Structures are given as C-alpha cells and as structure tokens.
C-alpha positions in Angstrom: 17.7 -62.5 -48.4 15.0 -62.3 -51.0 15.1 -62.8 -54.8 12.9 -61.5 -57.5 9.2 -62.1 -56.6 10.1 -63.5 -53.2 9.6 -60.5 -51.0 6.2 -61.6 -49.5 7.5 -65.1 -48.8 10.6 -63.6 -47.1 8.5 -61.2 -45.0 6.0 -63.9 -43.9 8.7 -66.4 -43.2 10.6 -64.0 -41.0 7.5 -62.9 -39.1 6.5 -66.6 -38.6 9.7 -67.5 -36.7 9.8 -67.2 -32.9 11.2 -63.7 -32.2 11.4 -63.3 -36.0 11.6 -59.8 -37.5 11.0 -58.9 -41.2 13.5 -56.2 -42.0 13.6 -54.3 -45.3 16.8 -52.2 -45.8 17.0 -49.7 -48.6 18.6 -46.4 -49.4 16.2 -43.4 -48.9 16.8 -42.0 -52.4 17.1 -43.5 -55.9 20.1 -43.0 -58.1 18.1 -40.2 -59.7 17.8 -38.4 -56.4 14.1 -39.2 -56.0 12.7 -40.4 -52.7 12.2 -44.2 -52.5 9.6 -43.5 -49.8 6.4 -42.1 -51.4 2.9 -41.0 -50.2 1.1 -42.9 -53.0 1.7 -45.3 -55.8 1.4 -44.6 -59.5 -1.4 -46.5 -61.2 -0.3 -49.9 -62.3 2.6 -50.1 -59.7 2.1 -53.4 -57.8 2.3 -53.4 -54.0 4.1 -56.6 -52.9 4.0 -56.3 -49.1 0.5 -55.6 -47.7 0.3 -53.4 -44.6 -1.0 -56.3 -42.6 2.4 -57.9 -42.9 4.3 -55.8 -40.3 7.8 -55.0 -41.3 10.7 -52.9 -40.0 12.1 -50.5 -42.6 15.7 -49.3 -42.4 17.4 -46.5 -44.3 20.6 -44.6 -43.7 18.4 -42.1 -41.8 17.0 -44.5 -39.2 14.6 -47.3 -38.4 10.8 -47.4 -38.8 9.1 -50.3 -37.0 5.7 -50.5 -38.7 4.3 -53.4 -36.8 1.0 -52.7 -35.1 0.9 -49.1 -36.1 -2.1 -47.2 -37.5 -1.8 -45.8 -41.0 -1.1 -42.3 -39.7 1.7 -43.5 -37.4 3.2 -45.7 -40.2 3.3 -42.6 -42.5 5.0 -40.5 -39.8 7.5 -43.2 -39.1 8.4 -43.6 -42.8 8.7 -39.9 -43.3 11.1 -39.7 -40.4 13.5 -42.1 -42.1 13.2 -40.6 -45.6 16.0 -38.4 -46.9 16.0 -35.1 -45.1 15.8 -33.5 -48.6 12.4 -35.0 -49.1 10.8 -35.1 -45.6 9.1 -31.7 -45.8 7.5 -32.5 -49.2 6.4 -36.0 -48.1 4.9 -34.6 -44.9 3.0 -32.0 -46.9 1.8 -34.5 -49.5 0.6 -36.8 -46.7 -1.4 -34.1 -44.9 -2.8 -32.8 -48.2 -3.8 -36.3 -49.2 -5.8 -36.8 -46.0 -7.8 -33.6 -46.6 
C-alpha cells in the first residue's frame, strides 16, 4: 500500500521483486461522475508514474496490464476498463488527438 508521495516507490519496489507486479486499483469514475481515465493531462497536473514503469491497472470494469505495450495498445487497454459511460468519448478523444 502506498501513502502520499510514495506511488513511484511502491511501483518500482513491486516491479523489482521476483514475480512482482505493480497493481493500481481505482474506481473508473470520480465522485462527480467524471472519468478517472483521461486521454491527456491538464497543464500543471503532475504525472507520478512514468510509462516506462509498467503497471497493471484495475477498475470495476476489468484489468489492463500495461507492461510492455505500445502507447496505442496502452490507450486501448485503459479505455476498455473505463466506465462504459465514458468509453466512446475517450476512444474518440484518443483518435482525434492522434490526428
């Protein structure tokens, strides 16, 4: 379990263990009904887990194993475990952002 500011240490420690897996579990929506999974970050929002530190993300909608995936496959995997209410919008935003 991680505390404030300890996410990267937790991820790297879990991945360093023999057969270790870094798992991040979160609800797919916020208390305001917004998706926790987004296609881009707002300016000034820090990213605490770099993509090079492969993780497994779990929501109530499934599991996305992001280890060793390309950026496109990572996005597809995360959209698949987003809230069904937000999946179409996230997929469109992702495709639009690539063009």
